[in-house]
N, C-alpha and C positions, 0 to 999 in steps of 0.2 A: 399696502398699499403706495407708499414712501415711492420703494422701490421700483413700483411701476411705470408712476411720476418722474420720477429721475429718468429711470429709461427712453419714457417718450419726450423729456426733455431734448436728451442728448441726439436721441434718432430724430428730432427734428431739426439740431441745431447740424447735423451732421447733412440733410439731405438741402437743408436750406443754404449751406457752403458748395456741395453740390452744383443746386439750380444757378446759383451765382458765376462760381467758375466756369459755368459749360455756358451760361448768356457773353461773358467777357469774351470766353475764347475762341463765342461765335464769331466776332467783329474781326478778327483776325485772319489773314491767310493761310490758314495750317491744312496740311493735307487732312481729308475726314478718315483717312485710316487707322490717325494716330491712334497707338492704344491706348491714350491716356484720354484721347478726347472719345473713342469709343468705349471706356469704362464710366465716365460722365454723360455720356446720350443715352446708356441706357439704364440711368438710375435717376436721370431727370424727364427724359421726355413723356415714361410712363403717367407721371404728378402734372404736365405740363400741355399735353396733348387735349386732355377731357378739358380742358379749360380754353382751348384755342375755339373750340364752337361756341362759347359763350363769350369769352371776353372779344370786344371788335379791336380790329387794328386802328393806330391813330397814325396815318401817315404810312411811313418808313416804318414806324417803330413798334415792336409785340409788345405788348403788354403783361401777355400771359403770365414770365417768371415772375414777375413783378404780384400777380391777384394768388398764382401759387407761394409763393414766403409769403404775403398777409394770411393766407388761411393754415402753414404753417405757423405760422407766430399764434396766430390764436389758438391752436389747439391745445397747448402744455395748459394756457389759460380757462380755457374752456372745462376742462378736465380738472384744474384743482376748485373750479365753482360748483363742480359737480361732487367732487371726493371731497 
């Protein structure tokens, strides 16, 4: 069971890093067909898009990446409590 918890922990960390990188890169004028950006978008958008229907925008800020990161941080802790 420790292997599964460790795997989930590493996976959530990688997903968090991808969301942070995708969010930071979106602030810069980079071509949208950049291969690195395409990979980050394919990883991050499926996690963030469902939350866009729930989390409202605050002015020009989109807080859905933050909500996705908070959920990803909570997953390993909840699994450790259960198992």
